[in-house]
C-alpha positions in Angstrom: 51.9 48.2 -26.9 50.0 50.8 -27.4 49.3 51.8 -24.0 53.4 51.5 -23.6 54.6 54.6 -22.5 57.9 56.1 -23.5 61.0 53.4 -23.4 62.1 54.8 -20.1 63.5 54.1 -16.8 62.7 54.2 -13.0 63.9 57.9 -12.5 60.5 59.6 -11.9 56.6 59.3 -12.5 53.3 60.8 -13.4 50.3 60.0 -12.0 47.3 58.5 -14.3 43.4 58.8 -12.7 41.7 55.2 -13.8 38.2 54.2 -13.1 37.7 50.6 -10.9 34.8 48.5 -11.3 33.5 50.1 -7.9 33.8 54.1 -9.7 36.0 55.4 -7.3 39.2 57.1 -9.0 42.0 55.1 -8.5 45.7 56.5 -9.3 48.2 54.2 -11.3 51.6 55.2 -11.6 53.8 56.0 -14.7 56.9 57.4 -14.8 59.4 59.2 -17.4 62.8 60.2 -17.8 66.2 58.9 -18.1 66.1 56.0 -20.2 69.6 54.8 -19.5 69.7 54.2 -15.5 69.0 50.3 -16.3 72.9 50.1 -17.9 74.3 51.3 -14.8 73.9 47.8 -12.9 74.0 46.0 -16.0 77.1 47.9 -17.0 79.1 46.9 -13.5 77.5 43.2 -14.1 79.3 42.9 -17.6 82.7 44.8 -15.6 82.7 42.1 -12.9 81.8 39.4 -15.6 85.1 40.4 -17.2 87.0 40.1 -14.6 85.3 36.9 -13.3 86.4 35.4 -17.1 89.9 36.1 -16.8 90.3 33.9 -13.1 88.9 31.3 -15.7 92.2 30.5 -17.3 94.1 30.5 -13.7 91.1 28.3 -12.0 88.6 27.1 -14.5 87.0 24.6 -11.6 86.6 27.6 -9.4 85.2 29.7 -12.5 82.4 27.1 -13.3 81.5 26.0 -9.7 81.0 30.2 -8.7 79.1 30.7 -12.1 76.8 27.5 -11.7 76.1 28.6 -7.9 75.3 32.2 -8.7 73.7 31.7 -12.2 71.2 29.1 -9.7 71.0 31.9 -7.4 69.2 33.8 -9.9 67.1 30.8 -11.3 65.5 30.0 -8.2 64.4 33.3 -7.2 62.9 33.8 -10.6 60.9 30.3 -9.9 60.1 31.4 -6.5 58.4 34.8 -7.8 56.7 32.5 -10.5 55.0 30.4 -8.0 54.3 33.0 -5.5 52.4 35.1 -8.8 50.5 32.0 -10.0 49.5 31.2 -6.3 48.2 35.0 -6.2 46.1 34.4 -9.4 44.3 31.1 -8.1 43.6 32.7 -4.4 42.2 35.8 -5.8 44.5 37.6 -3.7 43.8 41.6 -3.6 46.2 42.6 -1.7 49.0 41.8 -4.3 47.9 43.7 -7.1 49.8 46.9 -6.4 53.1 45.0 -6.9 52.2 42.5 -9.2 53.9 43.9 -12.2 57.4 43.9 -10.3 56.5 40.2 -10.1 55.6 40.1 -13.9 58.7 41.9 -14.6 60.6 39.3 -12.4 59.4 36.3 -13.7 59.8 37.1 -17.6 63.7 36.5 -17.1 63.3 33.2 -18.3 65.1 33.7 -21.6 67.7 35.6 -20.4 68.1 33.4 -17.9 68.7 30.8 -20.6 71.3 32.6 -22.5 73.4 33.1 -19.3 73.2 29.4 -18.6 75.1 28.6 -22.0 78.9 29.3 -20.8 78.0 26.1 -18.3 78.4 23.8 -21.3 82.1 24.5 -21.7 82.5 24.1 -18.4 80.0 20.7 -18.1 83.2 18.4 -18.0 84.4 20.0 -14.2 81.0 20.4 -13.1 79.3 17.5 -13.6 81.2 13.8 -12.9 78.6 11.8 -15.0 79.9 13.2 -18.2 83.1 11.7 -18.1 82.8 8.9 -20.2 85.8 6.6 -18.8 83.2 6.1 -15.5 80.8 3.8 -18.1 83.8 1.4 -19.1 83.6 -2.1 -17.6 87.3 -1.9 -18.4 88.1 0.9 -16.9 89.5 1.3 -13.9 87.2 4.1 -13.0 84.5 2.2 -13.6 81.3 3.2 -11.6 78.6 0.6 -11.3 76.0 3.3 -9.9 76.6 5.8 -12.6 76.5 3.2 -14.9 73.3 2.1 -13.9 72.0 5.9 -14.3 73.3 6.8 -17.8 69.7 6.4 -19.3 69.1 9.3 -17.5 72.1 11.0 -16.9 74.1 12.1 -20.5 74.2 14.7 -22.3 72.0 14.7 -25.1 68.7 13.8 -22.6 70.2 16.1 -20.1 70.2 19.1 -22.7 66.6 18.3 -24.3 65.3 18.7 -20.3 67.3 21.4 -20.0 65.2 22.9 -22.9 61.9 21.7 -22.0 62.5 23.1 -18.8 63.1 26.5 -20.1 60.1 26.1 -22.7 57.7 25.4 -19.8 58.5 27.8 -17.6 59.1 31.1 -20.5 55.7 30.0 -21.7 53.9 30.4 -18.2 55.3 33.6 -17.5 54.8 35.5 -21.1 51.8 34.6 -21.4 50.6 35.9 -17.3 53.1 39.0 -18.1 51.1 39.8 -21.8 47.8 39.1 -20.6 48.1 41.9 -17.5 49.9 44.1 -19.7 46.5 43.6 -22.3 44.5 44.0 -19.3 46.3 48.1 -19.2 44.2 49.1 -22.3 41.3 46.4 -22.5 39.0 45.8 -19.3 37.8 42.5 -20.4 37.0 40.5 -17.5 37.7 37.5 -19.5 41.4 38.3 -19.0 41.2 38.2 -15.6 40.0 34.5 -16.4 42.4 33.9 -18.5 45.1 34.5 -16.0 43.5 32.1 -13.4 43.3 29.7 -16.0 47.1 29.8 -17.4 47.9 29.8 -13.8 46.0 26.6 -12.8 47.5 24.6 -15.7 50.7 26.3 -15.6 50.8 25.7 -11.3 51.5 21.6 -11.9 53.7 22.0 -14.9 55.9 24.4 -12.7 56.0 22.3 -9.7 57.0 19.2 -11.4 59.7 21.1 -13.8 61.4 23.0 -11.0 61.7 19.8 -9.0 63.6 18.0 -12.2 65.7 20.9 -12.5 66.6 21.2 -9.0 68.0 17.0 -9.3 69.6 17.9 -13.2 71.0 21.3 -12.0 72.4 20.6 -8.2 71.7 17.5 -7.3 73.5 16.0 -9.9 76.6 17.7 -9.2 77.2 14.7 -6.4 74.9 11.9 -8.8 75.9 9.4 -5.7 73.5 10.7 -3.5 69.9 11.3 -4.1 67.0 13.5 -1.9 63.4 13.2 -3.0 62.8 15.8 -1.4 65.3 18.1 -2.4 62.9 19.6 -5.1 61.2 21.3 -2.4 64.2 22.4 -0.9 65.3 23.9 -3.8 61.6 25.8 -4.3 61.8 26.6 -0.5 64.9 29.2 -1.7 63.9 30.5 -4.6 60.4 31.3 -3.3 62.3 33.1 -0.3 64.4 35.2 -2.7 61.2 35.5 -5.2 59.2 37.7 -2.3 62.5 38.8 -0.9 63.4 40.7 -4.4 59.8 41.6 -4.6 60.1 43.5 -1.7 63.3 45.4 -2.1 62.1 46.7 -5.8 59.2 48.1 -4.2 61.3 49.9 -1.6 63.8 50.9 -3.7 61.3 52.7 -5.9 59.5 54.5 -3.5 62.7 55.5 -1.6 64.4 56.4 -5.2 62.4 57.5 -6.9 59.0 58.3 -5.1 56.8 56.0 -7.2 54.4 53.4 -6.0 54.2 55.8 -2.7 50.7 56.3 -1.5 50.3 53.5 -3.5 52.4 50.4 -1.4 51.3 51.2 2.0 52.9 49.7 5.4 50.0 47.2 5.3 51.6 45.8 1.9 54.8 45.3 3.9 53.1 43.9 6.2 52.0 41.1 3.8 55.4 40.8 2.0 56.9 40.6 5.8 54.3 37.6 6.8 55.7 35.6 3.2 59.0 36.6 4.2 59.0 35.2 7.8 56.6 32.2 6.8 59.1 31.0 3.7 62.3 31.5 6.6 60.3 28.9 8.5 59.7 26.8 5.7 63.2 26.9 4.5 64.1 25.7 7.7 61.4 22.9 7.9 62.5 21.5 4.7 66.4 21.5 5.8 66.1 19.8 8.9 63.4 17.4 7.6 65.8 16.4 4.8 69.1 16.2 7.3 66.9 14.5 10.2 65.6 11.3 7.4 69.3 11.0 6.4 70.9 11.0 10.6 68.0 8.4 11.4 68.9 6.2 8.7 72.1 6.3 8.7 72.8 4.6 5.1 76.7 5.8 4.2 75.7 6.3 0.7 72.9 9.0 1.2 74.7 10.8 4.7 77.9 11.3 2.7 76.6 14.2 1.2 76.0 16.0 4.8 79.2 14.6 5.9 81.2 16.9 3.3 78.8 20.0 4.6 79.8 19.0 8.6 83.0 18.6 8.3 85.9 20.7 8.3 85.7 24.5 7.2 81.7 23.4 5.3 80.8 23.1 9.4 81.5 26.5 10.0 79.4 27.3 7.0 76.1 25.4 7.6 76.3 26.7 11.6 76.2 30.4 9.6 72.9 29.4 7.8 71.8 28.0 10.9 72.2 30.8 12.4 71.7 33.9 10.2 69.0 31.8 7.3 66.7 31.1 9.8 67.4 32.2 13.5 67.7 35.6 13.7 65.6 36.3 10.8 62.9 34.3 12.4 63.1 36.5 15.4 63.5 39.9 13.7 60.6 39.2 11.6 58.1 37.5 14.6 57.2 41.1 15.4 54.4 43.0 14.1 55.8 46.2 13.9 59.2 44.9 12.0 57.2 44.0 9.2 55.8 47.3 8.9 58.9 48.9 9.3 60.2 49.8 5.5 63.7 50.3 7.5 63.6 46.9 8.5 62.0 45.4 5.4 64.8 46.9 2.9 67.1 45.5 5.4 66.2 41.9 6.0 65.4 41.5 2.2 68.7 42.4 1.0 69.8 39.9 4.4 67.7 37.1 2.9 69.2 37.6 -0.7 72.6 37.0 0.5 71.5 34.6 2.8 69.9 32.4 -0.5 72.9 32.8 -2.0 75.3 31.5 0.9 72.5 28.5 0.6 73.4 28.3 -3.3 76.7 28.1 -2.3 77.0 25.6 0.2 75.2 22.8 -1.9 77.3 23.6 -4.9 80.6 24.4 -3.6 81.6 21.4 -1.1 81.4 19.0 -4.4 85.0 21.0 -5.4 86.6 22.4 -2.1 87.0 19.8 1.0 88.3 22.4 3.1 85.5 24.7 2.4 85.9 29.0 2.1 85.4 31.3 -0.3 87.0 32.0 -3.8 87.2 35.6 -5.7 85.6 34.5 -8.2 82.3 33.4 -5.9 81.3 37.0 -5.7 82.5 38.2 -8.6 80.4 35.5 -10.9 77.5 35.9 -8.4 77.8 39.5 -8.5 78.4 40.0 -11.9 75.6 37.8 -13.0 73.4 39.8 -10.5 74.1 42.9 -12.3 73.3 41.9 -15.6 70.1 40.5 -14.3 69.1 43.8 -12.6 69.6 45.8 -15.4 67.3 43.5 -17.6 64.9 43.8 -15.2 65.0 47.4 -14.5 64.6 48.0 -18.4 61.5 45.7 -18.1 59.9 47.7 -15.1 60.7 50.8 -17.4 58.6 50.5 -20.6 54.7 49.8 -18.4 53.0 50.7 -15.6 54.2 50.2 -12.2 50.7 49.6 -11.3 48.4 47.1 -13.6 45.9 49.4 -14.4 42.1 48.1 -15.0 42.4 45.2 -12.7 39.1 44.1 -10.9 41.0 44.1 -7.4 43.0 47.4 -8.0 40.7 49.4 -5.7 40.5 46.3 -3.2 44.4 46.2 -3.1 44.4 50.6 -2.5 42.2 50.1 0.4 44.1 47.1 1.5 44.3 46.7 5.5 45.4 44.0 7.4 42.8 42.8 10.1 
């Protein structure tokens, strides 16, 4: 685009004055410098994935399940960021304008995630029990009547079409939100803001439905005998927490390492980001408990088996760890106002909650493979390798445009924002 700064990375910045709708001079940050900074996390990611591939021949099951957990961590985080961006457009939120560009860069990740998901096609037989053809042959001793009844939905051609549809929808929504925002940098046409809201209005129900079905297809179908009508909400809750934590962490890193966004994103904005972190910590715990409580109350064996696997053996400790460190500790730390306004606390909690989100994905995926619980070295190399590639791409996208949306009608309000 014409307004794009030189293809550069996030190492330095310059200030560009702009005029707000209230005729008050505002400042939007651009940056120039070493365009290769994004290569650091990207190269680390490639190196870790190379190490992970070396472990594929030794333990293909561990590799593909670890890959699924790491990839699901990134996918849910991007989806959570897309929900967050849509909510802010629909509610005409002014406070979040100064972090919108970081949010937009996060959600413009679905084409990359689709490519990163392709290796799992080679492990479908390991990951998804329903791909085994002998389960559908009535003459086979492994015939499974329950799965046979689900075959119209759980089959590779239909599953593949659904996945392509999901990513097409997510890419379309994120592409429109991203490109309209960039167009606004050079064109102050007020109709652009209306287009952002219109896209968000029809995008929200599409995003909600596709996210729910994707959660069933990607994660819940790894244990195809089990089902939960609330699992899509659980999938969303963890992703929304991961999305807000990523936005908070990136903003803090930009300020601390490059001096960018100083006097633009303030303690007032971190206070609101902290409120969202706190809110989604509570919401995740509420949905997780609701899902568990309803199955415990019903006491139907084919429904409780999923939790039984995760509350026995080594997975019992894993479950207790999530209760304590995904909910109780973050709840107590983020409850006071002072901690949400502290950049040190927000940095630590953003990193911690992202780690807990991965532990949550690990807890959902790996019990299908390992009855005894625990971690394999591939769990970490796959997760960190994929995250490095994802982070490198995210830094590259951030290097291409101003860090703050220019000509946004609410930019002045966002810069002056104060919590009441």
